[in-house]
TILUM-382061 format. One record per residue (C-alpha): residue in three letters; residue number from 1; x, y, z. Coordinates in nm, 2 decimals, padded with zeros to 4 digits. Each point is the difference from the previous one (the first is absolute). Example, Ala and Ser with C-alpha at 12.3 -4.5 7.8 and 13.67 -1.06 7.14 Angstrom:
# TILUM-382061
<"ALA" 1 <01.23 -00.45 00.78>>,
<"SER" 2 <00.14 00.34 -00.07>>,
# end
This chain:
# TILUM-382061
<"HIS" 1 <11.48 07.51 05.46>>,
<"ASP" 2 <00.02 -00.36 -00.12>>,
<"PRO" 3 <-00.31 -00.17 00.14>>,
<"HIS" 4 <00.20 -00.33 00.00>>,
<"ALA" 5 <00.29 00.14 00.19>>,
<"GLU" 6 <00.10 -00.18 00.32>>,
<"VAL" 7 <00.21 00.14 00.28>>,
<"ALA" 8 <00.06 -00.33 00.19>>,
<"ARG" 9 <-00.14 -00.34 00.05>>,
<"ILE" 10 <00.04 -00.12 00.36>>,
<"ALA" 11 <-00.06 -00.37 00.08>>,
<"VAL" 12 <-00.23 -00.08 00.29>>,
<"VAL" 13 <00.05 -00.35 00.13>>,
<"ARG" 14 <-00.20 -00.19 00.26>>,
<"SER" 15 <00.17 -00.19 00.28>>,
<"PRO" 16 <00.06 -00.37 -00.08>>,
<"GLU" 17 <-00.28 -00.24 00.05>>,
<"PRO" 18 <00.04 -00.29 00.26>>,
<"ASP" 19 <00.12 -00.22 -00.29>>,
<"GLY" 20 <00.26 00.26 -00.10>>,
<"ALA" 21 <-00.18 00.12 -00.31>>,
<"VAL" 22 <00.01 00.38 -00.07>>,
<"LEU" 23 <-00.32 00.11 -00.16>>,
<"PRO" 24 <-00.06 00.33 -00.19>>,
<"GLY" 25 <-00.09 00.30 00.20>>,
<"ASN" 26 <-00.32 00.08 -00.20>>,
<"PRO" 27 <00.01 00.37 00.08>>,
<"LYS" 28 <-00.35 00.15 00.02>>,
<"GLY" 29 <-00.01 00.33 00.20>>,
<"THR" 30 <00.24 00.29 00.00>>,
<"ALA" 31 <00.03 00.33 00.20>>,
<"ILE" 32 <00.28 00.26 00.02>>,
<"THR" 33 <00.10 00.19 00.31>>,
<"ALA" 34 <-00.08 00.37 00.01>>,
<"ASN" 35 <00.37 00.08 -00.02>>,
<"GLY" 36 <00.05 -00.22 -00.30>>,
<"GLN" 37 <00.27 -00.21 00.17>>,
<"TYR" 38 <-00.17 -00.33 00.01>>,
<"ALA" 39 <-00.25 -00.22 -00.19>>,
<"VAL" 40 <-00.21 -00.25 00.19>>,
<"VAL" 41 <-00.11 -00.30 -00.20>>,
<"SER" 42 <-00.25 -00.27 00.11>>,
<"GLY" 43 <-00.03 -00.34 -00.16>>,
<"GLY" 44 <-00.03 -00.37 00.05>>,
<"PRO" 45 <-00.19 -00.30 -00.12>>,
<"ARG" 46 <-00.38 -00.04 -00.02>>,
<"LEU" 47 <-00.09 -00.26 00.27>>,
<"PRO" 48 <-00.32 -00.12 00.16>>,
<"PRO" 49 <-00.12 00.23 00.28>>,
<"ASP" 50 <00.08 -00.26 00.27>>,
<"ALA" 51 <00.37 -00.04 -00.12>>,
<"PRO" 52 <00.27 00.14 00.22>>,
<"PRO" 53 <00.10 00.36 -00.08>>,
<"SER" 54 <00.26 -00.01 -00.28>>,
<"GLY" 55 <-00.01 00.36 -00.14>>,
<"THR" 56 <00.31 00.21 -00.01>>,
<"VAL" 57 <00.07 00.38 00.01>>,
<"TRP" 58 <00.33 00.12 -00.15>>,
<"ILE" 59 <00.15 00.34 00.09>>,
<"ILE" 60 <00.21 00.13 -00.30>>,
<"SER" 61 <00.24 00.29 00.02>>,
<"LEU" 62 <-00.06 00.21 -00.31>>,
<"ARG" 63 <00.35 00.15 00.04>>,
<"SER" 64 <00.19 -00.33 -00.01>>,
<"ARG" 65 <-00.27 -00.18 -00.19>>,
<"ALA" 66 <00.02 -00.30 00.23>>,
<"VAL" 67 <-00.22 -00.18 00.25>>,
<"VAL" 68 <00.10 00.12 00.34>>,
<"ALA" 69 <-00.25 -00.18 00.22>>,
<"THR" 70 <-00.26 -00.28 -00.03>>,
<"VAL" 71 <-00.30 -00.08 00.22>>,
<"THR" 72 <-00.16 -00.34 -00.03>>,
<"GLY" 73 <-00.32 -00.16 00.12>>,
<"VAL" 74 <-00.22 00.30 -00.09>>,
<"GLY" 75 <-00.30 -00.20 -00.12>>,
<"ASN" 76 <-00.09 -00.18 -00.32>>,
<"ASP" 77 <00.00 00.17 -00.34>>,
<"PRO" 78 <00.06 00.35 00.14>>,
<"TYR" 79 <-00.09 00.28 -00.24>>,
<"GLY" 80 <-00.06 00.34 00.18>>,
<"VAL" 81 <00.29 00.20 00.14>>,
<"ALA" 82 <-00.03 00.33 00.18>>,
<"ILE" 83 <00.27 00.20 00.17>>,
<"LEU" 84 <-00.10 00.20 00.31>>,
<"GLU" 85 <00.26 00.24 00.10>>,
<"HIS" 86 <00.00 00.22 00.31>>,
<"ALA" 87 <00.19 00.31 00.10>>,
<"ASN" 88 <00.27 -00.07 00.26>>,
# end
């Protein structure tokens, strides 16, 4: 019940810039799948509205505590994340 306890810290890293620089992920929004297997984290830099999309979404396996997928170009400075699941 320690309020400062931490289970894991998982790095979210953006793709390299054209000049090769790797900038911080700047995570902003988080959602967890209904089955608790994955966390979805959005982030990216704050850029002018007319800048090319540079936001990133990371899919993190909560079992392995690792980034398992990355989606780039999702807009600028993305905050909100929602997971819509459907029955198969």
